[in-house]
C-alpha positions, 0 to 999 in steps of 0.5 A, spaced: 304 540 375 304 548 376 305 552 370 307 559 372 305 566 368 303 573 369 297 577 369 294 584 370 287 587 372 284 592 366 278 594 370 276 595 378 271 589 377 276 584 377 277 582 370 284 581 367 288 579 361 294 574 360 296 570 354 292 564 352 297 559 353 298 561 360 291 559 362 289 554 357 288 546 359 288 548 366 283 545 371 285 550 377 287 557 376 290 561 382 292 569 381 297 571 387 299 578 388 305 581 390 302 583 397 301 575 398 293 576 396 291 570 392 284 568 389 282 563 384 280 566 377 275 564 372 277 563 364 272 568 361 274 568 354 281 565 350 283 567 343 288 562 341 290 565 335 293 571 338 294 568 344 290 573 349 285 571 355 280 574 359 280 572 366 275 574 372 278 574 379 274 576 386 279 581 387 277 588 386 283 592 385 283 599 386 289 600 381 289 597 374 292 597 367 291 603 362 291 601 355 294 606 350 293 605 343 299 602 339 297 606 333 302 611 334 308 607 337 315 608 334 321 604 334 326 606 339 321 608 344 323 606 351 319 600 354 319 596 361 315 590 363 313 587 370 312 580 371 314 573 375 319 569 371 323 563 373 319 563 380 322 557 383 329 561 382 328 568 382 324 573 387 317 571 388 315 579 389 316 580 381 321 583 377 322 589 372 326 589 366 327 595 361 329 596 354 326 599 348 321 597 342 326 595 337 322 593 331 314 594 330 313 587 327 314 580 330 317 574 327 317 574 319 314 581 319 308 579 323 304 586 324 301 583 331 307 584 335 312 589 337 319 586 338 322 589 344 329 588 348 327 588 355 329 581 357 324 576 358 324 569 361 319 563 362 314 566 367 313 573 364 308 571 359 302 574 360 305 580 363 304 588 361 308 591 357 309 599 359 311 605 356 315 610 359 309 614 362 306 607 365 301 606 360 300 598 358 302 598 350 302 590 350 302 583 353 309 580 353 308 574 349 314 570 347 322 570 346 326 568 340 328 560 341 335 562 342 338 555 342 334 553 335 337 560 332 344 558 335 343 551 331 341 554 325 346 560 325 352 559 330 350 565 334 346 566 340 341 572 339 340 576 345 334 580 347 330 578 342 323 578 345 316 580 343 309 583 345 302 583 342 300 590 341 294 593 344 290 594 338 288 587 338 287 587 345 282 592 345 279 589 339 278 583 343 276 586 350 270 590 345 268 584 342 267 581 349 264 587 352 269 588 357 270 595 360 277 598 360 280 605 361 282 609 355 284 615 360 292 614 359 297 617 363 301 623 360 307 624 364 313 620 364 314 617 370 321 613 373 322 606 373 321 606 381 314 609 381 312 605 375 314 598 378 310 600 385 304 602 381 305 595 377 305 591 383 298 594 385 295 590 379 300 585 376 300 578 379 303 571 378 298 566 375 299 558 377 295 553 372 294 546 375 
């Protein structure tokens, strides 16, 4: 059985991030980049509680995600995400969506997460969440279970999705001595340029 998610590089040495639920219980994990380059990857460390995982690939990317501190993120900030949703149906070259930070906490005020309006589908899990300057501010984690909420309330929620915040990700990387870039971009870039940059260090993860 192939389970698909998204992952992205955070340094030039081939280390990357995804969700723990994307790569846990896999006997074989493959990373496939938009340029069709593929690599077997190794799970280095997983945090099941916060749903983060570090992987290692033989690919040595020339570009990688730059992690912005999320201590000063404000509700209403524009965000975008790039990933590989519904891979058997949608484009295999990746999809970009955009929205904003709609709340600074997740379900039941869970302070580990942002609530975002950028559309999320199965397969987006583990992908980078960007600010409008192209910095990574989180990892796309989940969407609200619309069918469950509809059964409870009689109404279908729209664009209620969640991303794990970077402060937890940075702590996880520091604990495991994984280097990452703390030099962030300061100029706003277009969604077109952000998408092209994301393609250089974001790929589809296949778990067998």
